[in-house]
py3Dmol code that shows the C-alpha trace and the ligand (Angstrom):
import py3Dmol

protein = """\
ATOM      1  CA  MET A   1       8.260  18.577   1.598  1.00  0.00           C
ATOM      2  CA  ARG A   2       4.703  16.715   1.531  1.00  0.00           C
ATOM      3  CA  ALA A   3       3.574  14.251   4.338  1.00  0.00           C
ATOM      4  CA  VAL A   4       1.397  11.402   3.417  1.00  0.00           C
ATOM      5  CA  ALA A   5      -0.259   8.843   6.023  1.00  0.00           C
ATOM      6  CA  LEU A   6      -0.360   5.543   4.386  1.00  0.00           C
ATOM      7  CA  HIS A   7      -1.391   3.815   7.501  1.00  0.00           C
ATOM      8  CA  GLU A   8      -1.852   4.531  11.381  1.00  0.00           C
ATOM      9  CA  ASP A   9       1.673   3.271  11.778  1.00  0.00           C
ATOM     10  CA  VAL A  10       3.343   4.624   8.767  1.00  0.00           C
ATOM     11  CA  ILE A  11       3.851   8.442   7.528  1.00  0.00           C
ATOM     12  CA  VAL A  12       5.850   9.269   4.437  1.00  0.00           C
ATOM     13  CA  PHE A  13       7.473  12.427   3.772  1.00  0.00           C
ATOM     14  CA  VAL A  14       8.538  13.425   0.030  1.00  0.00           C
ATOM     15  CA  SER A  15      11.274  15.764  -0.002  1.00  0.00           C
ATOM     16  CA  ASP A  16      11.048  18.894  -2.324  1.00  0.00           C
ATOM     17  CA  VAL A  17      14.439  17.922  -4.096  1.00  0.00           C
ATOM     18  CA  TRP A  18      14.385  14.719  -6.030  1.00  0.00           C
ATOM     19  CA  GLN A  19      11.172  13.763  -4.332  1.00  0.00           C
ATOM     20  CA  THR A  20      13.472  11.680  -1.941  1.00  0.00           C
ATOM     21  CA  THR A  21      11.423   9.834   0.391  1.00  0.00           C
ATOM     22  CA  CYS A  22      11.754   9.501   4.122  1.00  0.00           C
ATOM     23  CA  THR A  23       9.275   6.795   5.926  1.00  0.00           C
ATOM     24  CA  ALA A  24       8.156   6.978   9.779  1.00  0.00           C
ATOM     25  CA  VAL A  25       7.203   3.746  10.956  1.00  0.00           C
ATOM     26  CA  ARG A  26       5.914   2.724  14.585  1.00  0.00           C
ATOM     27  CA  GLY A  27       5.319  -0.132  16.794  1.00  0.00           C
ATOM     28  CA  ASP A  28       3.482   1.244  20.128  1.00  0.00           C
ATOM     29  CA  ASP A  29       6.528   2.631  22.029  1.00  0.00           C
ATOM     30  CA  GLU A  30       9.281   2.437  19.387  1.00  0.00           C
ATOM     31  CA  GLY A  31       9.496   3.763  16.027  1.00  0.00           C
ATOM     32  CA  PHE A  32      11.975   3.944  13.155  1.00  0.00           C
ATOM     33  CA  VAL A  33      12.851   6.585  10.305  1.00  0.00           C
ATOM     34  CA  ILE A  34      13.639   4.945   7.174  1.00  0.00           C
ATOM     35  CA  ASP A  35      15.974   7.289   4.877  1.00  0.00           C
ATOM     36  CA  SER A  36      15.910  11.198   4.902  1.00  0.00           C
ATOM     37  CA  PRO A  37      14.645  14.522   3.340  1.00  0.00           C
ATOM     38  CA  VAL A  38      17.359  16.783   1.826  1.00  0.00           C
ATOM     39  CA  TYR A  39      16.820  20.381   2.814  1.00  0.00           C
ATOM     40  CA  PRO A  40      17.671  21.903   6.095  1.00  0.00           C
ATOM     41  CA  GLU A  41      14.233  23.150   6.761  1.00  0.00           C
ATOM     42  CA  GLU A  42      12.662  19.679   5.974  1.00  0.00           C
ATOM     43  CA  LEU A  43      15.036  17.954   8.335  1.00  0.00           C
ATOM     44  CA  ARG A  44      14.159  20.620  10.998  1.00  0.00           C
ATOM     45  CA  ALA A  45      10.560  20.118  10.695  1.00  0.00           C
ATOM     46  CA  LEU A  46      10.687  16.246  11.105  1.00  0.00           C
ATOM     47  CA  PRO A  47      11.182  15.792  14.879  1.00  0.00           C
ATOM     48  CA  GLU A  48       8.052  18.291  15.539  1.00  0.00           C
ATOM     49  CA  VAL A  49       5.784  16.651  12.897  1.00  0.00           C
ATOM     50  CA  LEU A  50       6.546  13.170  14.318  1.00  0.00           C
ATOM     51  CA  GLU A  51       6.182  14.160  17.746  1.00  0.00           C
ATOM     52  CA  GLN A  52       2.669  15.821  17.011  1.00  0.00           C
ATOM     53  CA  ALA A  53       1.644  12.512  15.271  1.00  0.00           C
ATOM     54  CA  GLU A  54       2.749  10.594  18.356  1.00  0.00           C
ATOM     55  CA  PHE A  55       5.450   8.740  16.390  1.00  0.00           C
ATOM     56  CA  PRO A  56       8.484   7.905  18.606  1.00  0.00           C
ATOM     57  CA  VAL A  57      11.930   7.735  17.013  1.00  0.00           C
ATOM     58  CA  SER A  58      14.011   5.072  18.383  1.00  0.00           C
ATOM     59  CA  GLY A  59      16.411   4.472  15.524  1.00  0.00           C
ATOM     60  CA  LEU A  60      17.298   5.472  11.983  1.00  0.00           C
ATOM     61  CA  LEU A  61      17.513   3.093   9.059  1.00  0.00           C
ATOM     62  CA  ALA A  62      18.816   3.570   5.356  1.00  0.00           C
ATOM     63  CA  THR A  63      17.714   1.735   2.409  1.00  0.00           C
ATOM     64  CA  HIS A  64      21.339   2.280   0.841  1.00  0.00           C
ATOM     65  CA  GLY A  65      24.576   4.391   1.040  1.00  0.00           C
ATOM     66  CA  ASP A  66      23.994   7.272  -1.351  1.00  0.00           C
ATOM     67  CA  TRP A  67      24.227  10.620   0.608  1.00  0.00           C
ATOM     68  CA  ASP A  68      20.748  12.055   0.256  1.00  0.00           C
ATOM     69  CA  HIS A  69      19.094   9.093   2.126  1.00  0.00           C
ATOM     70  CA  LEU A  70      21.424   9.333   4.936  1.00  0.00           C
ATOM     71  CA  LEU A  71      20.733  12.668   6.468  1.00  0.00           C
ATOM     72  CA  GLY A  72      18.423  11.370   9.290  1.00  0.00           C
ATOM     73  CA  ARG A  73      21.051  12.281  12.153  1.00  0.00           C
ATOM     74  CA  LEU A  74      20.920  15.871  11.040  1.00  0.00           C
ATOM     75  CA  ALA A  75      17.338  15.709  12.315  1.00  0.00           C
ATOM     76  CA  PHE A  76      17.704  13.362  15.205  1.00  0.00           C
ATOM     77  CA  PRO A  77      21.581  13.747  16.505  1.00  0.00           C
ATOM     78  CA  GLY A  78      21.205  11.308  19.295  1.00  0.00           C
ATOM     79  CA  ALA A  79      19.525   8.368  17.311  1.00  0.00           C
ATOM     80  CA  ALA A  80      21.437   5.698  15.985  1.00  0.00           C
ATOM     81  CA  LEU A  81      21.704   4.763  12.304  1.00  0.00           C
ATOM     82  CA  GLY A  82      21.336   1.144  11.231  1.00  0.00           C
ATOM     83  CA  ALA A  83      21.580  -0.220   7.677  1.00  0.00           C
ATOM     84  CA  GLY A  84      21.961  -3.476   5.909  1.00  0.00           C
ATOM     85  CA  GLU A  85      25.431  -5.128   6.062  1.00  0.00           C
ATOM     86  CA  SER A  86      26.043  -4.286   2.519  1.00  0.00           C
ATOM     87  CA  THR A  87      25.656  -0.795   3.094  1.00  0.00           C
ATOM     88  CA  VAL A  88      27.644  -0.535   6.343  1.00  0.00           C
ATOM     89  CA  ALA A  89      30.358  -2.173   4.474  1.00  0.00           C
ATOM     90  CA  ARG A  90      30.157   0.287   1.614  1.00  0.00           C
ATOM     91  CA  LEU A  91      30.263   3.322   3.895  1.00  0.00           C
ATOM     92  CA  SER A  92      33.257   2.135   5.933  1.00  0.00           C
ATOM     93  CA  SER A  93      35.189   1.789   2.560  1.00  0.00           C
ATOM     94  CA  GLU A  94      33.985   5.074   1.424  1.00  0.00           C
ATOM     95  CA  LEU A  95      34.682   7.237   4.464  1.00  0.00           C
ATOM     96  CA  GLY A  96      33.525  10.881   4.315  1.00  0.00           C
ATOM     97  CA  GLN A  97      31.980  10.440   0.987  1.00  0.00           C
ATOM     98  CA  PRO A  98      28.416  11.366   2.138  1.00  0.00           C
ATOM     99  CA  GLN A  99      29.778  14.295   3.762  1.00  0.00           C
ATOM    100  CA  ARG A 100      31.879  15.347   0.671  1.00  0.00           C
ATOM    101  CA  ARG A 101      28.777  14.771  -1.543  1.00  0.00           C
ATOM    102  CA  LEU A 102      26.669  16.778   0.978  1.00  0.00           C
ATOM    103  CA  ARG A 103      28.859  19.699   0.840  1.00  0.00           C
ATOM    104  CA  ALA A 104      29.057  19.824  -2.975  1.00  0.00           C
ATOM    105  CA  PHE A 105      25.160  19.604  -3.257  1.00  0.00           C
ATOM    106  CA  ASP A 106      25.001  22.536  -0.754  1.00  0.00           C
ATOM    107  CA  GLU A 107      27.477  24.559  -2.476  1.00  0.00           C
ATOM    108  CA  GLU A 108      26.112  24.092  -5.863  1.00  0.00           C
ATOM    109  CA  HIS A 109      22.391  24.905  -4.659  1.00  0.00           C
ATOM    110  CA  TYR A 110      23.552  27.858  -2.016  1.00  0.00           C
ATOM    111  CA  VAL A 111      22.156  26.060   0.824  1.00  0.00           C
ATOM    112  CA  PRO A 112      23.130  27.962   4.008  1.00  0.00           C
ATOM    113  CA  GLU A 113      25.692  26.313   6.183  1.00  0.00           C
ATOM    114  CA  ARG A 114      24.467  23.217   8.219  1.00  0.00           C
ATOM    115  CA  PRO A 115      25.769  21.360  11.041  1.00  0.00           C
ATOM    116  CA  PRO A 116      28.445  18.523   9.953  1.00  0.00           C
ATOM    117  CA  LEU A 117      26.894  15.184   9.095  1.00  0.00           C
ATOM    118  CA  GLY A 118      28.162  12.536  11.708  1.00  0.00           C
ATOM    119  CA  LEU A 119      26.728   9.070  10.703  1.00  0.00           C
ATOM    120  CA  GLY A 120      27.873   8.007  14.385  1.00  0.00           C
ATOM    121  CA  SER A 121      28.831   4.257  14.518  1.00  0.00           C
ATOM    122  CA  LEU A 122      26.699   2.310  12.217  1.00  0.00           C
ATOM    123  CA  GLN A 123      24.684  -0.570  13.111  1.00  0.00           C
ATOM    124  CA  ALA A 124      25.093  -3.427  10.533  1.00  0.00           C
ATOM    125  CA  LEU A 125      21.696  -5.496  10.155  1.00  0.00           C
ATOM    126  CA  PRO A 126      21.750  -8.802   8.915  1.00  0.00           C
ATOM    127  CA  VAL A 127      19.799  -9.143   5.394  1.00  0.00           C
ATOM    128  CA  PRO A 128      17.834 -11.086   4.989  1.00  0.00           C
ATOM    129  CA  GLY A 129      16.703 -10.428   8.407  1.00  0.00           C
ATOM    130  CA  ARG A 130      13.861  -9.105  10.828  1.00  0.00           C
ATOM    131  CA  LEU A 131      13.827  -6.228  13.027  1.00  0.00           C
ATOM    132  CA  GLU A 132      11.337  -5.792  15.886  1.00  0.00           C
ATOM    133  CA  VAL A 133       9.697  -2.274  16.452  1.00  0.00           C
ATOM    134  CA  GLY A 134       7.471  -1.915  19.639  1.00  0.00           C
ATOM    135  CA  THR A 135       8.912  -4.130  22.368  1.00  0.00           C
ATOM    136  CA  GLY A 136      11.564  -1.767  23.667  1.00  0.00           C
ATOM    137  CA  GLY A 137      14.263  -3.799  21.711  1.00  0.00           C
ATOM    138  CA  GLY A 138      15.790  -0.796  19.789  1.00  0.00           C
ATOM    139  CA  THR A 139      17.909  -0.901  16.400  1.00  0.00           C
ATOM    140  CA  GLY A 140      19.585  -4.400  15.963  1.00  0.00           C
ATOM    141  CA  SER A 141      17.098  -6.211  18.346  1.00  0.00           C
ATOM    142  CA  ALA A 142      16.733  -9.721  16.975  1.00  0.00           C
ATOM    143  CA  GLY A 143      13.142 -11.491  17.027  1.00  0.00           C
ATOM    144  CA  SER A 144      12.422 -12.693  20.468  1.00  0.00           C
ATOM    145  CA  ASP A 145       9.635 -14.905  21.615  1.00  0.00           C
ATOM    146  CA  PRO A 146       7.018 -12.537  23.212  1.00  0.00           C
ATOM    147  CA  GLY A 147       5.629 -14.145  26.524  1.00  0.00           C
ATOM    148  CA  ALA A 148       2.261 -15.232  26.881  1.00  0.00           C
ATOM    149  CA  GLY A 149      -0.447 -12.458  26.689  1.00  0.00           C
ATOM    150  CA  ALA A 150       2.148 -10.033  25.257  1.00  0.00           C
ATOM    151  CA  THR A 151       1.137  -7.808  22.258  1.00  0.00           C
ATOM    152  CA  PRO A 152       2.534  -9.774  19.286  1.00  0.00           C
ATOM    153  CA  ALA A 153       5.620  -8.081  18.147  1.00  0.00           C
ATOM    154  CA  ARG A 154       5.784  -5.989  15.037  1.00  0.00           C
ATOM    155  CA  GLU A 155       8.772  -6.787  12.551  1.00  0.00           C
ATOM    156  CA  LEU A 156      10.222  -5.088   9.625  1.00  0.00           C
ATOM    157  CA  GLU A 157      11.393  -7.752   7.135  1.00  0.00           C
ATOM    158  CA  LEU A 158      14.942  -6.703   5.696  1.00  0.00           C
ATOM    159  CA  MET A 159      15.819  -8.120   2.254  1.00  0.00           C
ATOM    160  CA  PRO A 160      18.787  -7.370  -0.193  1.00  0.00           C
ATOM    161  CA  ALA A 161      17.927  -4.767  -2.765  1.00  0.00           C
ATOM    162  CA  ASP A 162      21.249  -4.318  -4.883  1.00  0.00           C
ATOM    163  CA  GLY A 163      21.670  -3.388  -8.435  1.00  0.00           C
ATOM    164  CA  HIS A 164      21.310   0.489  -8.383  1.00  0.00           C
ATOM    165  CA  THR A 165      24.424   0.379  -6.229  1.00  0.00           C
ATOM    166  CA  GLY A 166      26.229  -2.727  -4.830  1.00  0.00           C
ATOM    167  CA  ASP A 167      24.533  -2.237  -1.595  1.00  0.00           C
ATOM    168  CA  GLY A 168      20.899  -2.059  -0.628  1.00  0.00           C
ATOM    169  CA  THR A 169      18.125  -3.315   1.676  1.00  0.00           C
ATOM    170  CA  ALA A 170      14.253  -3.162   1.020  1.00  0.00           C
ATOM    171  CA  TYR A 171      11.808  -3.247   4.314  1.00  0.00           C
ATOM    172  CA  TRP A 172       8.506  -4.809   4.188  1.00  0.00           C
ATOM    173  CA  LEU A 173       6.212  -3.902   7.054  1.00  0.00           C
ATOM    174  CA  PRO A 174       3.764  -6.762   6.849  1.00  0.00           C
ATOM    175  CA  TRP A 175       1.073  -5.485   9.235  1.00  0.00           C
ATOM    176  CA  ALA A 176       0.999  -2.359   7.030  1.00  0.00           C
ATOM    177  CA  ARG A 177       1.407  -3.990   3.817  1.00  0.00           C
ATOM    178  CA  VAL A 178       3.927  -1.333   2.975  1.00  0.00           C
ATOM    179  CA  LEU A 179       7.042  -1.869   1.070  1.00  0.00           C
ATOM    180  CA  VAL A 180       9.883   0.580   1.465  1.00  0.00           C
ATOM    181  CA  CYS A 181      12.174  -0.366  -1.445  1.00  0.00           C
ATOM    182  CA  GLY A 182      14.972   2.262  -1.853  1.00  0.00           C
ATOM    183  CA  ASP A 183      16.106   3.317  -5.237  1.00  0.00           C
ATOM    184  CA  TYR A 184      13.720   0.963  -7.272  1.00  0.00           C
ATOM    185  CA  LEU A 185       9.985   1.379  -9.049  1.00  0.00           C
ATOM    186  CA  SER A 186      10.477   5.013  -9.106  1.00  0.00           C
ATOM    187  CA  PRO A 187       7.558   6.900 -10.905  1.00  0.00           C
ATOM    188  CA  VAL A 188       9.845   9.950 -11.440  1.00  0.00           C
ATOM    189  CA  GLU A 189      13.414   8.439 -12.308  1.00  0.00           C
ATOM    190  CA  ILE A 190      14.387   5.598 -14.648  1.00  0.00           C
ATOM    191  CA  PRO A 191      16.595   2.776 -13.462  1.00  0.00           C
ATOM    192  CA  MET A 192      19.883   4.382 -12.334  1.00  0.00           C
ATOM    193  CA  ILE A 193      22.747   1.912 -12.432  1.00  0.00           C
ATOM    194  CA  THR A 194      25.611   3.520 -10.556  1.00  0.00           C
ATOM    195  CA  ALA A 195      28.588   1.030 -11.903  1.00  0.00           C
ATOM    196  CA  SER A 196      31.054   3.094  -9.867  1.00  0.00           C
ATOM    197  CA  ALA A 197      29.340   2.036  -6.787  1.00  0.00           C
ATOM    198  CA  GLY A 198      28.894  -1.593  -7.738  1.00  0.00           C
ATOM    199  CA  GLY A 199      25.523  -1.478  -9.585  1.00  0.00           C
ATOM    200  CA  SER A 200      24.643  -3.635 -12.390  1.00  0.00           C
ATOM    201  CA  PRO A 201      21.469  -4.642 -14.374  1.00  0.00           C
ATOM    202  CA  SER A 202      21.589  -8.066 -13.638  1.00  0.00           C
ATOM    203  CA  ALA A 203      21.722  -7.503  -9.838  1.00  0.00           C
ATOM    204  CA  TYR A 204      18.901  -4.800 -10.511  1.00  0.00           C
ATOM    205  CA  ARG A 205      16.779  -7.193 -12.250  1.00  0.00           C
ATOM    206  CA  ALA A 206      17.167  -9.825  -9.529  1.00  0.00           C
ATOM    207  CA  THR A 207      16.277  -7.325  -6.951  1.00  0.00           C
ATOM    208  CA  LEU A 208      13.076  -6.563  -9.105  1.00  0.00           C
ATOM    209  CA  ALA A 209      12.362 -10.188  -9.124  1.00  0.00           C
ATOM    210  CA  ARG A 210      12.533 -10.276  -5.401  1.00  0.00           C
ATOM    211  CA  LEU A 211      10.399  -7.499  -4.775  1.00  0.00           C
ATOM    212  CA  SER A 212       7.689  -8.543  -7.250  1.00  0.00           C
ATOM    213  CA  PRO A 213       5.694 -10.786  -4.880  1.00  0.00           C
ATOM    214  CA  LEU A 214       5.519  -8.014  -2.151  1.00  0.00           C
ATOM    215  CA  VAL A 215       4.679  -5.627  -4.791  1.00  0.00           C
ATOM    216  CA  GLY A 216       1.823  -7.718  -5.722  1.00  0.00           C
ATOM    217  CA  ARG A 217       0.677  -7.959  -1.630  1.00  0.00           C
ATOM    218  CA  ALA A 218       1.295  -4.399  -1.026  1.00  0.00           C
ATOM    219  CA  GLU A 219      -1.103  -1.703  -0.160  1.00  0.00           C
ATOM    220  CA  TRP A 220       1.489   0.784  -0.911  1.00  0.00           C
ATOM    221  CA  VAL A 221       4.994   0.975  -2.360  1.00  0.00           C
ATOM    222  CA  VAL A 222       7.358   3.554  -1.074  1.00  0.00           C
ATOM    223  CA  PRO A 223      10.206   4.202  -3.777  1.00  0.00           C
ATOM    224  CA  GLY A 224      13.075   6.049  -2.820  1.00  0.00           C
ATOM    225  CA  HIS A 225      12.203   9.041  -5.254  1.00  0.00           C
ATOM    226  CA  GLY A 226       8.628   9.947  -6.022  1.00  0.00           C
ATOM    227  CA  ALA A 227       5.205   9.676  -4.224  1.00  0.00           C
ATOM    228  CA  PRO A 228       3.845   6.302  -2.761  1.00  0.00           C
ATOM    229  CA  LEU A 229       2.610   4.060  -5.403  1.00  0.00           C
ATOM    230  CA  SER A 230      -0.316   1.616  -5.558  1.00  0.00           C
ATOM    231  CA  SER A 231       0.307  -1.990  -5.843  1.00  0.00           C
ATOM    232  CA  ARG A 232      -0.855  -1.748  -9.612  1.00  0.00           C
ATOM    233  CA  ARG A 233       1.196   1.291 -10.607  1.00  0.00           C
ATOM    234  CA  ALA A 234       4.394  -0.395  -8.972  1.00  0.00           C
ATOM    235  CA  GLY A 235       3.611  -3.441 -10.891  1.00  0.00           C
ATOM    236  CA  GLU A 236       3.604  -1.524 -13.890  1.00  0.00           C
ATOM    237  CA  ILE A 237       6.788   0.291 -13.570  1.00  0.00           C
ATOM    238  CA  LEU A 238       8.369  -3.010 -12.342  1.00  0.00           C
ATOM    239  CA  ARG A 239       7.599  -4.704 -15.819  1.00  0.00           C
ATOM    240  CA  GLU A 240       8.681  -1.363 -17.689  1.00  0.00           C
ATOM    241  CA  ASP A 241      11.974  -1.278 -15.929  1.00  0.00           C
ATOM    242  CA  ASP A 242      12.735  -4.674 -16.202  1.00  0.00           C
ATOM    243  CA  ARG A 243      12.250  -4.482 -19.983  1.00  0.00           C
ATOM    244  CA  TYR A 244      14.500  -1.558 -20.127  1.00  0.00           C
ATOM    245  CA  LEU A 245      17.241  -3.611 -18.107  1.00  0.00           C
ATOM    246  CA  ALA A 246      17.062  -6.431 -20.180  1.00  0.00           C
ATOM    247  CA  GLU A 247      17.678  -4.006 -23.098  1.00  0.00           C
ATOM    248  CA  LEU A 248      20.733  -2.628 -21.321  1.00  0.00           C
ATOM    249  CA  GLU A 249      22.031  -6.157 -20.691  1.00  0.00           C
ATOM    250  CA  ARG A 250      21.499  -7.245 -24.396  1.00  0.00           C
ATOM    251  CA  ASP A 251      22.904  -4.273 -26.116  1.00  0.00           C
ATOM    252  CA  ALA A 252      23.120  -1.013 -24.108  1.00  0.00           C
ATOM    253  CA  THR A 253      23.498   0.985 -27.147  1.00  0.00           C
ATOM    254  CA  THR A 254      20.303   0.375 -28.590  1.00  0.00           C
ATOM    255  CA  ALA A 255      18.208   0.415 -25.058  1.00  0.00           C
ATOM    256  CA  ARG A 256      15.383   2.599 -25.062  1.00  0.00           C
ATOM    257  CA  PRO A 257      14.548   4.406 -21.519  1.00  0.00           C
ATOM    258  CA  PRO A 258      11.067   3.517 -20.137  1.00  0.00           C
ATOM    259  CA  ALA A 259       8.538   5.833 -22.158  1.00  0.00           C
ATOM    260  CA  SER A 260       6.673   7.143 -18.720  1.00  0.00           C
ATOM    261  CA  ARG A 261       9.740   8.754 -17.502  1.00  0.00           C
ATOM    262  CA  GLY A 262      12.559   9.019 -20.119  1.00  0.00           C
ATOM    263  CA  GLY A 263      11.781  12.432 -21.538  1.00  0.00           C
ATOM    264  CA  THR A 264      13.483  14.953 -19.295  1.00  0.00           C
ATOM    265  CA  VAL A 265      16.857  16.144 -19.919  1.00  0.00           C
ATOM    266  CA  THR A 266      17.837  14.593 -16.270  1.00  0.00           C
ATOM    267  CA  GLN A 267      16.528  11.223 -17.308  1.00  0.00           C
ATOM    268  CA  LYS A 268      18.167  11.354 -20.722  1.00  0.00           C
ATOM    269  CA  ARG A 269      21.465  12.040 -18.942  1.00  0.00           C
ATOM    270  CA  ILE A 270      20.781   9.040 -16.480  1.00  0.00           C
ATOM    271  CA  HIS A 271      20.273   6.862 -19.516  1.00  0.00           C
ATOM    272  CA  ASP A 272      23.437   8.204 -21.227  1.00  0.00           C
ATOM    273  CA  ASP A 273      25.249   7.327 -18.131  1.00  0.00           C
ATOM    274  CA  ASN A 274      23.913   3.943 -17.878  1.00  0.00           C
ATOM    275  CA  VAL A 275      24.861   3.320 -21.668  1.00  0.00           C
ATOM    276  CA  THR A 276      28.386   4.831 -21.155  1.00  0.00           C
ATOM    277  CA  SER A 277      29.080   2.751 -18.024  1.00  0.00           C
ATOM    278  CA  LEU A 278      27.824  -0.490 -19.716  1.00  0.00           C
ATOM    279  CA  THR A 279      29.630  -0.119 -23.011  1.00  0.00           C
ATOM    280  CA  PRO A 280      33.218  -1.492 -23.456  1.00  0.00           C
ATOM    281  CA  ALA A 281      35.367   1.290 -24.254  1.00  0.00           C
TER     282      ALA A 281
END
"""
ligand_1 = """\
1
ZN
Zn 18.642 8.012 -4.181
"""
view = py3Dmol.view(width=600, height=400)
view.addModel(protein, "pdb")
view.setStyle({"model": 0}, {"cartoon": {"style": "trace"}})
view.addModel(ligand_1, "xyz")
view.setStyle({"model": 1}, {"stick": {}})
view.zoomTo()
view.show()
């Protein structure tokens, strides 16, 4: 697992599998961890690394309900997990699925037994919405008026990010100019439309259109998979992906995956799955 400090209040961890990212963000006395790394030793290292860096962890957040982004409670069993309303709705309708997928992954890769994943009682966050960090409010605290002389509250801005799946939330950290977008704008993975979980090219393109102005303003963009990106590189990927999705919408059978990532066996399989799920039988 790699760790990259993007800002004095933002550290990103990149897992050794699928380059799944985990973003720690702090206000002064509070902090959140968005998404998670995957391997047990990566999850074990997280609390110690964050403690040394003086990043408090008062709550966990997720960009979407795919299991590999939901493992934070294995590192911080006492912390509450919050996610956008769409993700909480999806997880309540697919009870036990993240646990089953995690077990299947561990069996396939001979990962030694780990404690069972309990998601706890999920906190549904309104999206679009804001989440304060650093005034002792905790997960789910709505914006409040800081009294005269108080340090201005730092807020995460939440916006809908669906299309990869039917659920999803992107987090914009305005004071750090960091965008944590979930499974979009990946430098290592082509757009994946998980139709079985409600994904669609049109929703995906609408999300890209919503993210675009923030990509332009960002210092860093943190994709769900792959190292953090400069604004410029994220903008290039956004245009490339939008072209591919437009082709998928027009006629999936003639769409060509983005040239910068489409070459590997896995990316070809993702493309084939996209085409199959979008082609009427
Ligand atoms: Zn993912």
